[in-house]
Backbone as CSV, one residue per row, in Angstrom:
resi,resn,N_x,N_y,N_z,CA_x,CA_y,CA_z,C_x,C_y,C_z
1,MET,-14.910,-24.773,-8.249,-14.728,-24.086,-6.977,-13.608,-23.049,-7.093
2,ILE,-13.864,-21.872,-6.590,-12.892,-20.790,-6.658,-12.068,-20.769,-5.376
3,ASP,-10.748,-20.723,-5.536,-9.894,-20.702,-4.354,-9.681,-19.271,-3.855
4,LYS,-9.024,-19.175,-2.712,-8.815,-17.904,-2.027,-8.044,-16.890,-2.882
5,LYS,-7.008,-17.367,-3.530,-6.150,-16.494,-4.338,-6.912,-15.911,-5.527
6,THR,-7.711,-16.737,-6.189,-8.500,-16.293,-7.332,-9.529,-15.253,-6.902
7,SER,-10.163,-15.469,-5.775,-11.152,-14.517,-5.255,-10.500,-13.170,-4.959
8,ARG,-9.314,-13.205,-4.332,-8.608,-11.969,-4.010,-8.229,-11.220,-5.279
9,ARG,-7.736,-11.946,-6.268,-7.346,-11.309,-7.528,-8.536,-10.706,-8.256
10,ARG,-9.710,-11.335,-8.161,-10.920,-10.795,-8.779,-11.328,-9.495,-8.098
11,ARG,-11.279,-9.487,-6.754,-11.594,-8.260,-6.010,-10.617,-7.146,-6.369
12,ALA,-9.336,-7.494,-6.478,-8.305,-6.515,-6.820,-8.557,-5.928,-8.204
13,ALA,-8.941,-6.765,-9.152,-9.181,-6.305,-10.524,-10.344,-5.325,-10.576
14,LYS,-11.388,-5.581,-9.808,-12.541,-4.672,-9.775,-12.137,-3.307,-9.227
15,THR,-11.349,-3.312,-8.142,-10.894,-2.065,-7.535,-10.006,-1.293,-8.502
16,ARG,-9.079,-1.990,-9.147,-8.154,-1.325,-10.064,-8.877,-0.746,-11.268
17,ALA,-9.932,-1.405,-11.734,-10.711,-0.879,-12.851,-11.386,0.434,-12.450
18,ARG,-11.916,0.479,-11.230,-12.574,1.696,-10.743,-11.559,2.833,-10.602
19,ILE,-10.386,2.522,-10.044,-9.345,3.536,-9.864,-8.848,4.029,-11.224
20,HIS,-8.750,3.128,-12.201,-8.314,3.507,-13.545,-9.292,4.491,-14.179
21,ARG,-10.589,4.261,-13.968,-11.608,5.182,-14.496,-11.502,6.559,-13.852
22,GLN,-11.110,6.598,-12.563,-10.955,7.873,-11.858,-9.706,8.625,-12.294
23,GLU,-8.784,7.921,-12.961,-7.498,8.482,-13.368,-6.762,9.077,-12.172
24,ALA,-6.695,8.297,-11.098,-6.073,8.748,-9.853,-4.737,8.037,-9.638
25,VAL,-3.834,8.736,-8.972,-2.591,8.111,-8.510,-3.004,7.109,-7.440
26,ARG,-2.426,5.901,-7.457,-2.889,4.912,-6.491,-1.785,4.447,-5.543
27,LEU,-2.194,4.224,-4.315,-1.327,3.635,-3.296,-1.723,2.170,-3.209
28,THR,-0.858,1.305,-3.688,-1.171,-0.116,-3.708,-0.397,-0.850,-2.619
29,VAL,-1.053,-1.823,-2.008,-0.472,-2.576,-0.894,-0.461,-4.055,-1.260
30,HIS,0.632,-4.717,-0.940,0.692,-6.169,-1.083,1.268,-6.724,0.208
31,ARG,0.675,-7.809,0.682,1.207,-8.392,1.914,1.441,-9.879,1.739
32,THR,2.472,-10.347,2.442,2.747,-11.770,2.537,2.800,-12.076,4.027
33,ASN,3.020,-13.307,4.390,3.094,-13.639,5.808,4.259,-12.945,6.493
34,LEU,5.355,-12.734,5.778,6.564,-12.178,6.376,6.749,-10.685,6.163
35,HIS,6.175,-10.122,5.093,6.452,-8.729,4.742,5.211,-8.020,4.232
36,ILE,5.306,-6.673,4.175,4.259,-5.859,3.562,4.935,-4.815,2.683
37,TYR,4.347,-4.575,1.529,4.933,-3.691,0.523,3.910,-2.630,0.138
38,ALA,4.376,-1.409,-0.127,3.487,-0.334,-0.578,4.161,0.409,-1.726
39,GLN,3.369,0.769,-2.732,3.876,1.538,-3.868,2.885,2.627,-4.218
40,VAL,3.403,3.787,-4.611,2.571,4.842,-5.174,2.821,4.801,-6.672
41,ILE,1.756,4.522,-7.432,1.861,4.318,-8.877,1.164,5.464,-9.602
42,ALA,1.789,5.963,-10.666,1.254,7.070,-11.460,-0.135,6.725,-11.998
43,ALA,-0.912,7.753,-12.288,-2.295,7.567,-12.728,-2.390,6.720,-13.993
44,ASP,-1.438,6.847,-14.900,-1.491,6.048,-16.124,-0.874,4.656,-15.947
45,GLY,-0.342,4.373,-14.762,0.203,3.065,-14.460,1.580,2.818,-15.040
46,SER,2.200,3.857,-15.605,3.468,3.674,-16.299,4.681,3.646,-15.385
47,SER,4.572,4.265,-14.194,5.758,4.337,-13.348,5.412,4.301,-11.864
48,VAL,6.379,3.842,-11.085,6.262,3.826,-9.633,6.900,5.108,-9.118
49,LEU,6.114,5.932,-8.431,6.599,7.218,-7.947,7.314,7.089,-6.609
50,ALA,6.870,6.141,-5.779,7.495,5.915,-4.476,7.195,4.486,-4.036
51,SER,8.099,3.929,-3.236,7.847,2.585,-2.720,8.472,2.442,-1.342
52,ALA,7.889,1.563,-0.542,8.406,1.266,0.791,8.003,-0.159,1.142
53,SER,8.830,-0.808,1.936,8.493,-2.165,2.368,9.257,-2.515,3.628
54,THR,8.907,-3.642,4.205,9.592,-4.106,5.415,10.948,-4.714,5.075
55,LEU,11.300,-4.771,3.805,12.613,-5.255,3.400,13.682,-4.171,3.517
56,GLU,13.265,-2.905,3.622,14.222,-1.802,3.717,14.995,-1.865,5.031
57,LYS,16.261,-1.522,4.947,17.159,-1.624,6.095,16.660,-0.805,7.294
58,GLU,16.180,0.426,7.036,15.721,1.312,8.112,14.497,0.740,8.828
59,VAL,13.578,0.182,8.065,12.354,-0.396,8.638,12.694,-1.660,9.426
60,ARG,13.575,-2.488,8.870,13.958,-3.728,9.558,14.653,-3.443,10.881
61,ALA,15.436,-2.357,10.920,16.138,-1.992,12.154,15.154,-1.599,13.248
62,GLN,14.068,-0.898,12.858,13.078,-0.441,13.843,12.077,-1.529,14.210
63,ALA,11.611,-2.280,13.213,10.511,-3.216,13.442,10.970,-4.628,13.795
64,GLY,12.075,-5.049,13.225,12.496,-6.426,13.438,11.671,-7.370,12.586
65,ASN,10.542,-7.812,13.090,9.641,-8.702,12.366,8.800,-7.892,11.377
66,GLY,8.799,-8.279,10.115,8.059,-7.536,9.098,6.609,-7.938,8.969
67,GLY,6.168,-8.954,9.694,4.815,-9.466,9.528,3.856,-9.056,10.625
68,ASN,4.029,-7.844,11.185,3.102,-7.408,12.227,2.600,-5.989,11.971
69,LYS,1.634,-5.532,12.785,1.015,-4.228,12.572,1.980,-3.078,12.792
70,GLN,2.905,-3.242,13.721,3.884,-2.187,13.986,4.740,-1.937,12.736
71,ALA,5.187,-2.991,12.094,5.984,-2.877,10.869,5.156,-2.248,9.749
72,ALA,3.887,-2.631,9.656,3.005,-2.071,8.626,2.828,-0.572,8.836
73,ALA,2.710,-0.141,10.084,2.571,1.286,10.382,3.836,2.048,9.988
74,LEU,4.998,1.462,10.220,6.258,2.100,9.811,6.325,2.254,8.290
75,VAL,5.890,1.222,7.560,5.876,1.284,6.100,4.894,2.359,5.638
76,GLY,3.738,2.468,6.295,2.758,3.497,5.960,3.318,4.902,6.134
77,LYS,4.043,5.111,7.227,4.669,6.410,7.487,5.722,6.729,6.430
78,ARG,6.532,5.720,6.082,7.594,5.920,5.084,7.031,6.190,3.697
79,ILE,5.974,5.485,3.315,5.410,5.697,1.981,4.802,7.089,1.882
80,ALA,4.224,7.586,2.981,3.678,8.946,2.982,4.792,9.973,2.800
81,GLU,5.901,9.784,3.506,7.041,10.700,3.370,7.582,10.697,1.945
82,LYS,7.767,9.508,1.387,8.332,9.391,0.050,7.380,9.944,-1.015
83,ALA,6.077,9.732,-0.832,5.093,10.244,-1.788,5.073,11.771,-1.767
84,LYS,5.120,12.347,-0.571,5.135,13.807,-0.463,6.397,14.378,-1.099
85,ALA,7.527,13.692,-0.934,8.782,14.122,-1.557,8.678,14.064,-3.081
86,ALA,7.871,13.128,-3.592,7.661,12.992,-5.041,6.570,13.939,-5.540
87,GLY,5.976,14.712,-4.643,4.952,15.688,-5.033,3.542,15.139,-5.099
88,VAL,3.289,14.034,-4.419,1.955,13.422,-4.412,1.346,13.596,-3.030
89,SER,0.128,14.145,-2.976,-0.530,14.309,-1.681,-1.881,13.596,-1.639
90,GLU,-2.452,13.310,-2.819,-3.759,12.655,-2.875,-3.653,11.375,-3.701
91,VAL,-4.129,10.265,-3.120,-4.049,8.964,-3.784,-5.368,8.217,-3.638
92,ALA,-5.529,7.173,-4.447,-6.627,6.225,-4.281,-6.013,4.985,-3.640
93,PHE,-6.650,4.443,-2.614,-6.098,3.304,-1.881,-6.491,2.002,-2.551
94,ASP,-5.491,1.238,-2.968,-5.697,-0.058,-3.610,-5.175,-1.135,-2.663
95,ARG,-6.093,-1.847,-2.022,-5.687,-2.844,-1.037,-5.425,-4.211,-1.664
96,SER,-5.444,-4.272,-2.985,-5.134,-5.497,-3.742,-6.026,-6.675,-3.368
97,GLY,-7.253,-6.403,-3.006,-8.195,-7.472,-2.682,-8.083,-8.001,-1.269
98,PHE,-7.111,-7.506,-0.488,-6.964,-7.932,0.900,-8.009,-7.227,1.764
99,SER,-8.452,-7.873,2.831,-9.420,-7.276,3.747,-8.828,-6.043,4.413
100,TYR,-9.677,-5.029,4.625,-9.223,-3.797,5.265,-9.281,-3.978,6.783
101,HIS,-8.306,-4.709,7.307,-8.162,-4.843,8.751,-6.752,-5.314,9.028
102,GLY,-6.339,-5.282,10.259,-5.003,-5.747,10.616,-3.908,-4.901,10.006
103,ARG,-2.981,-5.550,9.322,-1.810,-4.866,8.781,-2.152,-3.880,7.674
104,VAL,-3.117,-4.222,6.820,-3.508,-3.319,5.735,-4.095,-2.039,6.323
105,LYS,-4.937,-2.171,7.334,-5.544,-1.014,8.002,-4.478,-0.176,8.715
106,ALA,-3.529,-0.834,9.383,-2.454,-0.119,10.091,-1.623,0.707,9.114
107,LEU,-1.316,0.134,7.955,-0.557,0.858,6.938,-1.350,2.066,6.435
108,ALA,-2.634,1.873,6.148,-3.464,2.955,5.631,-3.582,4.099,6.636
109,GLU,-3.814,3.772,7.895,-3.960,4.815,8.911,-2.655,5.578,9.124
110,ALA,-1.521,4.880,9.078,-0.223,5.540,9.224,0.057,6.459,8.032
111,ALA,-0.343,6.032,6.842,-0.157,6.875,5.643,-1.018,8.129,5.733
112,ARG,-2.232,7.983,6.263,-3.097,9.165,6.460,-2.481,10.125,7.463
113,GLU,-1.971,9.588,8.561,-1.317,10.429,9.581,-0.083,11.118,8.997
114,GLY,0.580,10.447,8.044,1.755,11.014,7.384,1.424,12.116,6.394
115,GLY,0.134,12.312,6.104,-0.283,13.428,5.258,-0.872,13.050,3.918
116,LEU,-0.998,11.763,3.603,-1.646,11.371,2.341,-3.160,11.441,2.513
117,LYS,-3.842,11.899,1.473,-5.306,11.980,1.513,-5.888,10.897,0.620
118,PHE,-6.780,10.078,1.200,-7.534,9.077,0.422,-8.742,8.616,1.191
């Protein structure tokens, strides 16, 4: 029997393989019950170009609780700003096997509003 974590990791691996073939810069998202994290990773996977999370002092001051959609939207806005500052405007969205709804969706929509294309 396959557990939830194994299934998510399998889905994530399939997505990452497709993104690797595209040779695209990727916006990857990871979520826990308490926090959400986003990173913009170079096409070759060698370096992190930008990162944002609910652990950052500025986000915590605005959101308070890091485990809700409002906090995810703030992280999405911040990652878009940081990516643009790093010279990245187009990314492939890597949801790490998580369902595209709730906090993951809020982060993605905020990043799009911030000017990232995916």
